[in-house]
Every structure is written in C-alpha cells, then in structure tokens.
Predicted model as a PDB file, atoms N, CA, C, CB and O in Angstrom, pLDDT in the B-factor column:
MODEL        1                                                                  
ATOM      1  N   MET A   1     -36.967 -10.484  67.694  1.00 69.00           N  
ATOM      2  CA  MET A   1     -36.767 -11.093  68.992  1.00 69.00           C  
ATOM      3  C   MET A   1     -38.072 -11.740  69.469  1.00 69.00           C  
ATOM      4  CB  MET A   1     -36.268 -10.046  70.011  1.00 69.00           C  
ATOM      5  O   MET A   1     -39.130 -11.111  69.450  1.00 69.00           O  
ATOM      6  N   GLU A   2     -37.983 -12.973  69.884  1.00 76.00           N  
ATOM      7  CA  GLU A   2     -39.169 -13.717  70.296  1.00 76.00           C  
ATOM      8  C   GLU A   2     -39.522 -13.402  71.748  1.00 76.00           C  
ATOM      9  CB  GLU A   2     -38.946 -15.230  70.116  1.00 76.00           C  
ATOM     10  O   GLU A   2     -38.647 -13.302  72.608  1.00 76.00           O  
ATOM     11  N   LYS A   3     -40.822 -13.246  72.003  1.00 86.00           N  
ATOM     12  CA  LYS A   3     -41.290 -12.956  73.363  1.00 86.00           C  
ATOM     13  C   LYS A   3     -41.296 -14.233  74.199  1.00 86.00           C  
ATOM     14  CB  LYS A   3     -42.705 -12.324  73.334  1.00 86.00           C  
ATOM     15  O   LYS A   3     -41.537 -15.325  73.685  1.00 86.00           O  
ATOM     16  N   ASP A   4     -41.029 -14.081  75.490  1.00 90.00           N  
ATOM     17  CA  ASP A   4     -41.070 -15.201  76.429  1.00 90.00           C  
ATOM     18  C   ASP A   4     -42.526 -15.464  76.802  1.00 90.00           C  
ATOM     19  CB  ASP A   4     -40.206 -14.906  77.706  1.00 90.00           C  
ATOM     20  O   ASP A   4     -43.136 -14.697  77.547  1.00 90.00           O  
ATOM     21  N   MET A   5     -43.069 -16.545  76.278  1.00 94.00           N  
ATOM     22  CA  MET A   5     -44.474 -16.873  76.523  1.00 94.00           C  
ATOM     23  C   MET A   5     -44.615 -17.957  77.595  1.00 94.00           C  
ATOM     24  CB  MET A   5     -45.147 -17.330  75.221  1.00 94.00           C  
ATOM     25  O   MET A   5     -45.546 -18.761  77.559  1.00 94.00           O  
ATOM     26  N   SER A   6     -43.683 -17.968  78.541  1.00 97.00           N  
ATOM     27  CA  SER A   6     -43.732 -18.941  79.634  1.00 97.00           C  
ATOM     28  C   SER A   6     -44.902 -18.643  80.563  1.00 97.00           C  
ATOM     29  CB  SER A   6     -42.412 -18.934  80.425  1.00 97.00           C  
ATOM     30  O   SER A   6     -45.346 -17.503  80.692  1.00 97.00           O  
ATOM     31  N   ARG A   7     -45.385 -19.696  81.200  1.00 98.00           N  
ATOM     32  CA  ARG A   7     -46.437 -19.553  82.205  1.00 98.00           C  
ATOM     33  C   ARG A   7     -45.784 -19.290  83.561  1.00 98.00           C  
ATOM     34  CB  ARG A   7     -47.347 -20.829  82.258  1.00 98.00           C  
ATOM     35  O   ARG A   7     -44.671 -19.745  83.828  1.00 98.00           O  
ATOM     36  N   TYR A   8     -46.487 -18.556  84.400  1.00 98.00           N  
ATOM     37  CA  TYR A   8     -46.004 -18.231  85.740  1.00 98.00           C  
ATOM     38  C   TYR A   8     -47.072 -18.612  86.756  1.00 98.00           C  
ATOM     39  CB  TYR A   8     -45.643 -16.721  85.857  1.00 98.00           C  
ATOM     40  O   TYR A   8     -48.266 -18.435  86.512  1.00 98.00           O  
ATOM     41  N   GLN A   9     -46.630 -19.140  87.903  1.00 98.00           N  
ATOM     42  CA  GLN A   9     -47.556 -19.591  88.934  1.00 98.00           C  
ATOM     43  C   GLN A   9     -47.402 -18.746  90.195  1.00 98.00           C  
ATOM     44  CB  GLN A   9     -47.326 -21.078  89.254  1.00 98.00           C  
ATOM     45  O   GLN A   9     -46.288 -18.443  90.622  1.00 98.00           O  
ATOM     46  N   CYS A  10     -48.535 -18.372  90.780  1.00 98.00           N  
ATOM     47  CA  CYS A  10     -48.566 -17.624  92.034  1.00 98.00           C  
ATOM     48  C   CYS A  10     -48.188 -18.579  93.171  1.00 98.00           C  
ATOM     49  CB  CYS A  10     -49.980 -16.979  92.278  1.00 98.00           C  
ATOM     50  O   CYS A  10     -48.842 -19.604  93.366  1.00 98.00           O  
ATOM     51  N   LYS A  11     -47.136 -18.241  93.919  1.00 98.00           N  
ATOM     52  CA  LYS A  11     -46.689 -19.113  95.010  1.00 98.00           C  
ATOM     53  C   LYS A  11     -47.740 -19.252  96.116  1.00 98.00           C  
ATOM     54  CB  LYS A  11     -45.394 -18.577  95.601  1.00 98.00           C  
ATOM     55  O   LYS A  11     -47.956 -20.367  96.591  1.00 98.00           O  
ATOM     56  N   PRO A  12     -48.404 -18.170  96.550  1.00 97.00           N  
ATOM     57  CA  PRO A  12     -49.373 -18.327  97.640  1.00 97.00           C  
ATOM     58  C   PRO A  12     -50.625 -19.143  97.291  1.00 97.00           C  
ATOM     59  CB  PRO A  12     -49.796 -16.983  98.102  1.00 97.00           C  
ATOM     60  O   PRO A  12     -51.080 -19.942  98.109  1.00 97.00           O  
ATOM     61  N   CYS A  13     -51.186 -18.955  96.091  1.00 98.00           N  
ATOM     62  CA  CYS A  13     -52.480 -19.607  95.816  1.00 98.00           C  
ATOM     63  C   CYS A  13     -52.473 -20.617  94.675  1.00 98.00           C  
ATOM     64  CB  CYS A  13     -53.490 -18.570  95.512  1.00 98.00           C  
ATOM     65  O   CYS A  13     -53.424 -21.385  94.527  1.00 98.00           O  
ATOM     66  N   GLY A  14     -51.410 -20.627  93.864  1.00 98.00           N  
ATOM     67  CA  GLY A  14     -51.330 -21.598  92.777  1.00 98.00           C  
ATOM     68  C   GLY A  14     -51.924 -21.145  91.454  1.00 98.00           C  
ATOM     69  O   GLY A  14     -51.893 -21.898  90.481  1.00 98.00           O  
ATOM     70  N   TYR A  15     -52.470 -19.919  91.394  1.00 98.00           N  
ATOM     71  CA  TYR A  15     -53.016 -19.400  90.135  1.00 98.00           C  
ATOM     72  C   TYR A  15     -51.923 -19.404  89.069  1.00 98.00           C  
ATOM     73  CB  TYR A  15     -53.591 -17.962  90.326  1.00 98.00           C  
ATOM     74  O   TYR A  15     -50.770 -19.076  89.351  1.00 98.00           O  
ATOM     75  N   ILE A  16     -52.291 -19.774  87.853  1.00 98.00           N  
ATOM     76  CA  ILE A  16     -51.326 -19.805  86.754  1.00 98.00           C  
ATOM     77  C   ILE A  16     -51.675 -18.727  85.734  1.00 98.00           C  
ATOM     78  CB  ILE A  16     -51.299 -21.203  86.082  1.00 98.00           C  
ATOM     79  O   ILE A  16     -52.776 -18.700  85.185  1.00 98.00           O  
ATOM     80  N   TYR A  17     -50.702 -17.831  85.492  1.00 98.00           N  
ATOM     81  CA  TYR A  17     -50.849 -16.846  84.421  1.00 98.00           C  
ATOM     82  C   TYR A  17     -50.308 -17.468  83.146  1.00 98.00           C  
ATOM     83  CB  TYR A  17     -50.106 -15.502  84.759  1.00 98.00           C  
ATOM     84  O   TYR A  17     -49.130 -17.815  83.055  1.00 98.00           O  
ATOM     85  N   ASP A  18     -51.188 -17.601  82.167  1.00 98.00           N  
ATOM     86  CA  ASP A  18     -50.815 -18.153  80.862  1.00 98.00           C  
ATOM     87  C   ASP A  18     -50.922 -17.030  79.836  1.00 98.00           C  
ATOM     88  CB  ASP A  18     -51.728 -19.378  80.465  1.00 98.00           C  
ATOM     89  O   ASP A  18     -52.028 -16.593  79.520  1.00 98.00           O  
ATOM     90  N   PRO A  19     -49.783 -16.550  79.306  1.00 97.00           N  
ATOM     91  CA  PRO A  19     -49.838 -15.429  78.363  1.00 97.00           C  
ATOM     92  C   PRO A  19     -50.599 -15.736  77.079  1.00 97.00           C  
ATOM     93  CB  PRO A  19     -48.450 -15.003  78.016  1.00 97.00           C  
ATOM     94  O   PRO A  19     -51.041 -14.818  76.387  1.00 97.00           O  
ATOM     95  N   LYS A  20     -50.754 -17.008  76.756  1.00 97.00           N  
ATOM     96  CA  LYS A  20     -51.533 -17.361  75.566  1.00 97.00           C  
ATOM     97  C   LYS A  20     -53.019 -17.079  75.783  1.00 97.00           C  
ATOM     98  CB  LYS A  20     -51.323 -18.842  75.207  1.00 97.00           C  
ATOM     99  O   LYS A  20     -53.760 -16.859  74.825  1.00 97.00           O  
ATOM    100  N   LYS A  21     -53.449 -17.086  77.043  1.00 97.00           N  
ATOM    101  CA  LYS A  21     -54.856 -16.832  77.383  1.00 97.00           C  
ATOM    102  C   LYS A  21     -55.074 -15.409  77.888  1.00 97.00           C  
ATOM    103  CB  LYS A  21     -55.331 -17.828  78.439  1.00 97.00           C  
ATOM    104  O   LYS A  21     -56.140 -14.830  77.676  1.00 97.00           O  
ATOM    105  N   GLY A  22     -54.051 -14.833  78.565  1.00 97.00           N  
ATOM    106  CA  GLY A  22     -54.218 -13.520  79.178  1.00 97.00           C  
ATOM    107  C   GLY A  22     -55.234 -13.588  80.303  1.00 97.00           C  
ATOM    108  O   GLY A  22     -55.557 -14.667  80.799  1.00 97.00           O  
ATOM    109  N   VAL A  23     -55.732 -12.433  80.699  1.00 96.00           N  
ATOM    110  CA  VAL A  23     -56.798 -12.340  81.705  1.00 96.00           C  
ATOM    111  C   VAL A  23     -57.743 -11.246  81.208  1.00 96.00           C  
ATOM    112  CB  VAL A  23     -56.223 -12.016  83.174  1.00 96.00           C  
ATOM    113  O   VAL A  23     -57.779 -10.149  81.765  1.00 96.00           O  
ATOM    114  N   PRO A  24     -58.518 -11.557  80.143  1.00 95.00           N  
ATOM    115  CA  PRO A  24     -59.353 -10.524  79.512  1.00 95.00           C  
ATOM    116  C   PRO A  24     -60.291  -9.799  80.475  1.00 95.00           C  
ATOM    117  CB  PRO A  24     -60.165 -11.143  78.421  1.00 95.00           C  
ATOM    118  O   PRO A  24     -60.560  -8.611  80.299  1.00 95.00           O  
ATOM    119  N   GLU A  25     -60.793 -10.504  81.493  1.00 93.00           N  
ATOM    120  CA  GLU A  25     -61.705  -9.864  82.447  1.00 93.00           C  
ATOM    121  C   GLU A  25     -60.999  -8.807  83.302  1.00 93.00           C  
ATOM    122  CB  GLU A  25     -62.337 -10.919  83.352  1.00 93.00           C  
ATOM    123  O   GLU A  25     -61.650  -8.014  83.983  1.00 93.00           O  
ATOM    124  N   TYR A  26     -59.665  -8.802  83.260  1.00 91.00           N  
ATOM    125  CA  TYR A  26     -58.875  -7.789  83.969  1.00 91.00           C  
ATOM    126  C   TYR A  26     -58.112  -6.896  82.994  1.00 91.00           C  
ATOM    127  CB  TYR A  26     -57.895  -8.462  84.938  1.00 91.00           C  
ATOM    128  O   TYR A  26     -57.178  -6.199  83.390  1.00 91.00           O  
ATOM    129  N   GLY A  27     -58.504  -6.917  81.727  1.00 93.00           N  
ATOM    130  CA  GLY A  27     -57.898  -6.043  80.729  1.00 93.00           C  
ATOM    131  C   GLY A  27     -56.574  -6.522  80.168  1.00 93.00           C  
ATOM    132  O   GLY A  27     -55.886  -5.764  79.483  1.00 93.00           O  
ATOM    133  N   ILE A  28     -56.198  -7.772  80.445  1.00 95.00           N  
ATOM    134  CA  ILE A  28     -54.950  -8.324  79.917  1.00 95.00           C  
ATOM    135  C   ILE A  28     -55.306  -9.256  78.752  1.00 95.00           C  
ATOM    136  CB  ILE A  28     -54.137  -9.090  81.039  1.00 95.00           C  
ATOM    137  O   ILE A  28     -55.803 -10.364  78.954  1.00 95.00           O  
ATOM    138  N   GLU A  29     -55.046  -8.791  77.557  1.00 96.00           N  
ATOM    139  CA  GLU A  29     -55.407  -9.557  76.371  1.00 96.00           C  
ATOM    140  C   GLU A  29     -54.461 -10.745  76.167  1.00 96.00           C  
ATOM    141  CB  GLU A  29     -55.395  -8.652  75.134  1.00 96.00           C  
ATOM    142  O   GLU A  29     -53.327 -10.715  76.645  1.00 96.00           O  
ATOM    143  N   PRO A  30     -54.911 -11.785  75.464  1.00 97.00           N  
ATOM    144  CA  PRO A  30     -54.013 -12.896  75.132  1.00 97.00           C  
ATOM    145  C   PRO A  30     -52.797 -12.386  74.363  1.00 97.00           C  
ATOM    146  CB  PRO A  30     -54.757 -13.969  74.307  1.00 97.00           C  
ATOM    147  O   PRO A  30     -52.902 -11.466  73.552  1.00 97.00           O  
ATOM    148  N   GLY A  31     -51.645 -12.996  74.631  1.00 96.00           N  
ATOM    149  CA  GLY A  31     -50.421 -12.624  73.937  1.00 96.00           C  
ATOM    150  C   GLY A  31     -49.516 -11.692  74.721  1.00 96.00           C  
ATOM    151  O   GLY A  31     -48.451 -11.317  74.232  1.00 96.00           O  
ATOM    152  N   VAL A  32     -49.921 -11.305  75.945  1.00 97.00           N  
ATOM    153  CA  VAL A  32     -49.093 -10.415  76.761  1.00 97.00           C  
ATOM    154  C   VAL A  32     -48.176 -11.258  77.651  1.00 97.00           C  
ATOM    155  CB  VAL A  32     -49.981  -9.461  77.626  1.00 97.00           C  
ATOM    156  O   VAL A  32     -48.652 -11.947  78.553  1.00 97.00           O  
ATOM    157  N   PRO A  33     -46.857 -11.207  77.402  1.00 97.00           N  
ATOM    158  CA  PRO A  33     -45.926 -11.967  78.239  1.00 97.00           C  
ATOM    159  C   PRO A  33     -45.943 -11.463  79.682  1.00 97.00           C  
ATOM    160  CB  PRO A  33     -44.503 -11.880  77.668  1.00 97.00           C  
ATOM    161  O   PRO A  33     -46.249 -10.298  79.939  1.00 97.00           O  
ATOM    162  N   PHE A  34     -45.615 -12.342  80.606  1.00 97.00           N  
ATOM    163  CA  PHE A  34     -45.600 -11.975  82.024  1.00 97.00           C  
ATOM    164  C   PHE A  34     -44.730 -10.749  82.279  1.00 97.00           C  
ATOM    165  CB  PHE A  34     -45.102 -13.147  82.867  1.00 97.00           C  
ATOM    166  O   PHE A  34     -45.107  -9.874  83.057  1.00 97.00           O  
ATOM    167  N   ALA A  35     -43.578 -10.681  81.632  1.00 96.00           N  
ATOM    168  CA  ALA A  35     -42.641  -9.564  81.836  1.00 96.00           C  
ATOM    169  C   ALA A  35     -43.243  -8.220  81.431  1.00 96.00           C  
ATOM    170  CB  ALA A  35     -41.360  -9.804  81.046  1.00 96.00           C  
ATOM    171  O   ALA A  35     -42.786  -7.176  81.897  1.00 96.00           O  
ATOM    172  N   GLU A  36     -44.261  -8.231  80.573  1.00 96.00           N  
ATOM    173  CA  GLU A  36     -44.877  -6.988  80.108  1.00 96.00           C  
ATOM    174  C   GLU A  36     -46.094  -6.581  80.933  1.00 96.00           C  
ATOM    175  CB  GLU A  36     -45.277  -7.128  78.662  1.00 96.00           C  
ATOM    176  O   GLU A  36     -46.706  -5.548  80.659  1.00 96.00           O  
ATOM    177  N   LEU A  37     -46.452  -7.376  81.937  1.00 96.00           N  
ATOM    178  CA  LEU A  37     -47.551  -6.984  82.820  1.00 96.00           C  
ATOM    179  C   LEU A  37     -47.106  -5.763  83.626  1.00 96.00           C  
ATOM    180  CB  LEU A  37     -47.972  -8.166  83.770  1.00 96.00           C  
ATOM    181  O   LEU A  37     -45.925  -5.637  83.948  1.00 96.00           O  
ATOM    182  N   PRO A  38     -48.040  -4.858  83.957  1.00 94.00           N  
ATOM    183  CA  PRO A  38     -47.652  -3.683  84.748  1.00 94.00           C  
ATOM    184  C   PRO A  38     -47.034  -4.097  86.090  1.00 94.00           C  
ATOM    185  CB  PRO A  38     -48.877  -2.773  84.988  1.00 94.00           C  
ATOM    186  O   PRO A  38     -47.379  -5.145  86.636  1.00 94.00           O  
ATOM    187  N   ASP A  39     -46.130  -3.280  86.614  1.00 93.00           N  
ATOM    188  CA  ASP A  39     -45.477  -3.596  87.890  1.00 93.00           C  
ATOM    189  C   ASP A  39     -46.484  -3.706  89.034  1.00 93.00           C  
ATOM    190  CB  ASP A  39     -44.434  -2.532  88.224  1.00 93.00           C  
ATOM    191  O   ASP A  39     -46.246  -4.427  90.003  1.00 93.00           O  
ATOM    192  N   ASP A  40     -47.600  -2.999  88.926  1.00 95.00           N  
ATOM    193  CA  ASP A  40     -48.595  -3.046  90.002  1.00 95.00           C  
ATOM    194  C   ASP A  40     -49.674  -4.108  89.771  1.00 95.00           C  
ATOM    195  CB  ASP A  40     -49.248  -1.688  90.152  1.00 95.00           C  
ATOM    196  O   ASP A  40     -50.661  -4.161  90.506  1.00 95.00           O  
ATOM    197  N   TRP A  41     -49.488  -4.951  88.755  1.00 95.00           N  
ATOM    198  CA  TRP A  41     -50.436  -6.047  88.492  1.00 95.00           C  
ATOM    199  C   TRP A  41     -50.424  -7.007  89.675  1.00 95.00           C  
ATOM    200  CB  TRP A  41     -50.078  -6.803  87.164  1.00 95.00           C  
ATOM    201  O   TRP A  41     -49.371  -7.289  90.248  1.00 95.00           O  
ATOM    202  N   THR A  42     -51.602  -7.503  90.035  1.00 97.00           N  
ATOM    203  CA  THR A  42     -51.705  -8.460  91.138  1.00 97.00           C  
ATOM    204  C   THR A  42     -52.445  -9.707  90.689  1.00 97.00           C  
ATOM    205  CB  THR A  42     -52.416  -7.827  92.346  1.00 97.00           C  
ATOM    206  O   THR A  42     -53.168  -9.691  89.693  1.00 97.00           O  
ATOM    207  N   CYS A  43     -52.259 -10.774  91.426  1.00 97.00           N  
ATOM    208  CA  CYS A  43     -52.917 -12.046  91.122  1.00 97.00           C  
ATOM    209  C   CYS A  43     -54.432 -11.860  91.139  1.00 97.00           C  
ATOM    210  CB  CYS A  43     -52.492 -13.145  92.133  1.00 97.00           C  
ATOM    211  O   CYS A  43     -54.975 -11.342  92.114  1.00 97.00           O  
ATOM    212  N   PRO A  44     -55.124 -12.275  90.073  1.00 96.00           N  
ATOM    213  CA  PRO A  44     -56.573 -12.136  90.030  1.00 96.00           C  
ATOM    214  C   PRO A  44     -57.290 -13.004  91.071  1.00 96.00           C  
ATOM    215  CB  PRO A  44     -57.071 -12.485  88.653  1.00 96.00           C  
ATOM    216  O   PRO A  44     -58.436 -12.731  91.425  1.00 96.00           O  
ATOM    217  N   LYS A  45     -56.624 -14.032  91.550  1.00 97.00           N  
ATOM    218  CA  LYS A  45     -57.254 -14.948  92.506  1.00 97.00           C  
ATOM    219  C   LYS A  45     -57.063 -14.506  93.955  1.00 97.00           C  
ATOM    220  CB  LYS A  45     -56.696 -16.345  92.324  1.00 97.00           C  
ATOM    221  O   LYS A  45     -58.020 -14.485  94.729  1.00 97.00           O  
ATOM    222  N   CYS A  46     -55.798 -14.143  94.335  1.00 98.00           N  
ATOM    223  CA  CYS A  46     -55.554 -13.826  95.749  1.00 98.00           C  
ATOM    224  C   CYS A  46     -55.069 -12.400  95.996  1.00 98.00           C  
ATOM    225  CB  CYS A  46     -54.549 -14.782  96.307  1.00 98.00           C  
ATOM    226  O   CYS A  46     -54.990 -11.967  97.145  1.00 98.00           O  
ATOM    227  N   GLY A  47     -54.740 -11.661  94.923  1.00 97.00           N  
ATOM    228  CA  GLY A  47     -54.357 -10.263  95.074  1.00 97.00           C  
ATOM    229  C   GLY A  47     -52.907 -10.012  95.454  1.00 97.00           C  
ATOM    230  O   GLY A  47     -52.536  -8.875  95.746  1.00 97.00           O  
ATOM    231  N   THR A  48     -52.088 -11.041  95.455  1.00 97.00           N  
ATOM    232  CA  THR A  48     -50.680 -10.844  95.815  1.00 97.00           C  
ATOM    233  C   THR A  48     -49.909 -10.190  94.672  1.00 97.00           C  
ATOM    234  CB  THR A  48     -50.027 -12.185  96.190  1.00 97.00           C  
ATOM    235  O   THR A  48     -50.354 -10.199  93.524  1.00 97.00           O  
ATOM    236  N   SER A  49     -48.763  -9.632  94.997  1.00 97.00           N  
ATOM    237  CA  SER A  49     -47.907  -8.943  94.039  1.00 97.00           C  
ATOM    238  C   SER A  49     -47.411  -9.883  92.944  1.00 97.00           C  
ATOM    239  CB  SER A  49     -46.725  -8.314  94.756  1.00 97.00           C  
ATOM    240  O   SER A  49     -47.287 -11.090  93.152  1.00 97.00           O  
ATOM    241  N   LYS A  50     -47.133  -9.313  91.782  1.00 96.00           N  
ATOM    242  CA  LYS A  50     -46.611 -10.133  90.672  1.00 96.00           C  
ATOM    243  C   LYS A  50     -45.245 -10.705  91.002  1.00 96.00           C  
ATOM    244  CB  LYS A  50     -46.525  -9.306  89.385  1.00 96.00           C  
ATOM    245  O   LYS A  50     -44.812 -11.668  90.369  1.00 96.00           O  
ATOM    246  N   TRP A  51     -44.559 -10.133  91.980  1.00 95.00           N  
ATOM    247  CA  TRP A  51     -43.233 -10.620  92.366  1.00 95.00           C  
ATOM    248  C   TRP A  51     -43.307 -11.942  93.132  1.00 95.00           C  
ATOM    249  CB  TRP A  51     -42.519  -9.574  93.214  1.00 95.00           C  
ATOM    250  O   TRP A  51     -42.281 -12.562  93.409  1.00 95.00           O  
ATOM    251  N   MET A  52     -44.524 -12.369  93.472  1.00 97.00           N  
ATOM    252  CA  MET A  52     -44.712 -13.646  94.171  1.00 97.00           C  
ATOM    253  C   MET A  52     -44.979 -14.784  93.187  1.00 97.00           C  
ATOM    254  CB  MET A  52     -45.870 -13.540  95.175  1.00 97.00           C  
ATOM    255  O   MET A  52     -45.350 -15.886  93.591  1.00 97.00           O  
ATOM    256  N   PHE A  53     -44.790 -14.515  91.901  1.00 98.00           N  
ATOM    257  CA  PHE A  53     -44.980 -15.537  90.867  1.00 98.00           C  
ATOM    258  C   PHE A  53     -43.641 -16.158  90.491  1.00 98.00           C  
ATOM    259  CB  PHE A  53     -45.663 -14.933  89.617  1.00 98.00           C  
ATOM    260  O   PHE A  53     -42.610 -15.485  90.498  1.00 98.00           O  
ATOM    261  N   VAL A  54     -43.664 -17.439  90.164  1.00 98.00           N  
ATOM    262  CA  VAL A  54     -42.458 -18.133  89.714  1.00 98.00           C  
ATOM    263  C   VAL A  54     -42.700 -18.709  88.324  1.00 98.00           C  
ATOM    264  CB  VAL A  54     -42.053 -19.257  90.714  1.00 98.00           C  
ATOM    265  O   VAL A  54     -43.798 -19.159  87.997  1.00 98.00           O  
ATOM    266  N   LYS A  55     -41.644 -18.682  87.519  1.00 97.00           N  
ATOM    267  CA  LYS A  55     -41.724 -19.223  86.158  1.00 97.00           C  
ATOM    268  C   LYS A  55     -41.894 -20.726  86.214  1.00 97.00           C  
ATOM    269  CB  LYS A  55     -40.469 -18.854  85.337  1.00 97.00           C  
ATOM    270  O   LYS A  55     -41.212 -21.407  86.980  1.00 97.00           O  
ATOM    271  N   MET A  56     -42.799 -21.241  85.407  1.00 96.00           N  
ATOM    272  CA  MET A  56     -43.043 -22.681  85.347  1.00 96.00           C  
ATOM    273  C   MET A  56     -42.207 -23.296  84.241  1.00 96.00           C  
ATOM    274  CB  MET A  56     -44.542 -22.980  85.122  1.00 96.00           C  
ATOM    275  O   MET A  56     -42.004 -22.688  83.190  1.00 96.00           O  
ATOM    276  N   GLU A  57     -41.732 -24.483  84.478  1.00 85.00           N  
ATOM    277  CA  GLU A  57     -41.013 -25.221  83.442  1.00 85.00           C  
ATOM    278  C   GLU A  57     -42.034 -25.914  82.541  1.00 85.00           C  
ATOM    279  CB  GLU A  57     -40.020 -26.259  84.069  1.00 85.00           C  
ATOM    280  O   GLU A  57     -42.946 -26.584  83.025  1.00 85.00           O  
ATOM    281  N   ASP A  58     -41.875 -25.749  81.246  1.00 66.00           N  
ATOM    282  CA  ASP A  58     -42.826 -26.370  80.312  1.00 66.00           C  
ATOM    283  C   ASP A  58     -42.382 -27.744  79.887  1.00 66.00           C  
ATOM    284  CB  ASP A  58     -43.013 -25.502  79.088  1.00 66.00           C  
ATOM    285  O   ASP A  58     -43.069 -28.401  79.105  1.00 66.00           O  
TER     286      ASP A  58                                                      
ENDMDL                                                                          
END                                                                             
C-alpha cells in the first residue's frame, strides 16, 4: 500500500508540511506522511493544531 505523500498547508499562517522534507529540527524525518504525524503535533511556525491544516492539490 502506497503512503499518501501529499503536502498540507496551515490555514492560519500558510506553513506547508512537505512529507518529502519532514521537519528534522522537530524530530520529524523525511518520508513521514501527514497522517502519521502525532495527534498533538503543531505547526512549527505558528503552533496551531494539526487539524488546522488542509491538503494541497498537487
């Protein structure tokens, strides 16, 4: 089964989570799909909940 490697954008600040890049400075290695981020993960830029992110169309 192929992982969903879609990018997600934070609605409040516009930060884009790209699973191909991850967020290594926050312990999220490249290759982690958005759906596999912990439920308590927050935007590295503004600190909002992961539920405030929307899937981007590629």
